[in-house]
Backbone bond lengths (Angstrom), bond angles and torsions (degrees), N, CA, C in turn:
res aa  C-N    CA-C-N  psi(-1)  N-CA   C-N-CA  omega(-1)  CA-C   N-CA-C  phi
1 X - - - 1.456 - - 1.533 107.95 -
2 X 1.307 116.17 122.81 1.465 118.63 -179.75 1.534 110.50 -82.31
3 X 1.306 115.45 174.88 1.470 120.45 -174.22 1.521 112.92 -64.25
4 X 1.341 117.69 -36.50 1.462 120.36 -178.10 1.534 110.23 -67.48
5 X 1.328 116.37 -44.68 1.463 119.87 179.27 1.519 110.78 -63.51
6 X 1.320 116.64 -42.03 1.457 120.61 177.93 1.527 111.02 -63.70
7 X 1.314 117.35 -41.07 1.466 121.15 179.10 1.516 112.41 -63.97
8 X 1.332 116.60 -43.03 1.463 119.93 178.93 1.525 110.31 -66.81
9 X 1.328 117.00 -39.25 1.468 120.46 177.57 1.517 111.14 -61.83
10 X 1.327 116.89 -44.87 1.461 120.23 178.13 1.522 111.66 -65.39
11 X 1.328 117.04 -36.43 1.458 121.59 177.93 1.527 110.68 -62.17
12 X 1.326 115.98 -48.19 1.471 120.26 -178.95 1.531 110.84 -65.41
13 X 1.335 116.77 -43.75 1.470 119.68 179.23 1.529 111.19 -64.51
14 X 1.306 117.59 -40.69 1.462 120.77 -179.68 1.516 112.32 -66.41
15 X 1.320 117.13 -46.44 1.464 120.57 179.87 1.525 110.48 -67.86
16 X 1.327 116.15 -40.59 1.461 119.36 178.34 1.511 111.78 -63.61
17 X 1.324 116.46 -41.63 1.463 120.22 178.03 1.520 111.96 -64.32
18 X 1.316 116.60 -38.76 1.468 120.41 178.70 1.517 111.32 -65.16
19 X 1.322 116.65 -46.34 1.466 120.17 -179.81 1.526 110.78 -66.16
20 X 1.328 117.03 -39.21 1.468 120.50 177.44 1.526 110.67 -62.99
21 X 1.328 117.28 -42.29 1.463 120.91 178.68 1.527 111.39 -64.14
22 X 1.328 117.47 -42.75 1.468 120.36 177.96 1.524 111.40 -63.67
23 X 1.339 117.38 -37.33 1.459 121.09 178.96 1.530 110.37 -65.85
24 X 1.331 117.14 -43.84 1.467 120.89 178.94 1.528 109.98 -63.80
25 X 1.336 117.17 -41.33 1.464 119.87 178.93 1.524 111.37 -64.19
26 X 1.343 117.96 -36.79 1.467 119.86 178.23 1.528 110.53 -68.06
27 X 1.335 117.55 -35.71 1.463 119.68 175.42 1.526 111.33 -64.12
28 X 1.331 116.76 -42.49 1.465 120.84 179.20 1.523 110.45 -64.47
29 X 1.334 117.36 -42.01 1.464 120.02 179.04 1.525 111.51 -64.98
30 X 1.328 117.22 -39.32 1.462 120.34 176.41 1.512 111.84 -63.90
31 X 1.330 116.66 -40.80 1.468 120.79 178.33 1.523 110.82 -64.84
32 X 1.324 116.82 -43.62 1.462 119.59 178.05 1.531 111.17 -64.97
33 X 1.320 117.43 -35.01 1.463 120.59 177.15 1.518 111.98 -65.20
34 X 1.342 116.71 -33.85 1.466 119.38 176.98 1.523 111.37 -76.36
35 X 1.333 117.94 -35.31 1.460 120.97 -179.54 1.524 111.99 -72.69
36 X 1.322 116.54 -36.39 1.460 122.08 -177.76 1.523 109.34 -125.33
37 X 1.344 117.70 78.46 1.471 119.36 -178.46 1.525 111.30 -67.02
38 X 1.326 114.48 153.23 1.461 120.25 -179.20 1.516 109.16 -72.18
39 X 1.329 115.95 130.78 1.462 120.94 -180.00 1.525 109.06 -89.63
40 X 1.327 117.74 136.52 1.476 119.11 177.63 1.535 110.67 -66.82
41 X 1.321 114.79 144.05 1.461 119.35 -179.98 1.526 109.96 -74.82
42 X 1.321 115.59 138.33 1.461 120.40 177.63 1.525 109.33 -97.14
43 X 1.328 115.17 129.41 1.470 119.69 -178.36 1.534 108.76 -82.63
44 X 1.314 114.90 135.29 1.460 120.52 177.45 1.535 109.30 -94.97
45 X 1.321 114.41 139.69 1.453 117.74 174.01 1.430 114.53 111.10
């Protein structure tokens, strides 16, 4: 494997891993949003 092929492989794996991680984090945030919904603020006075 020459340097260019290795570089492109690392580029694809790195970008794919980043996008996969962001997708998993968005799923976790959505799940937490459903488990702990935001409560409306109550006005005093």
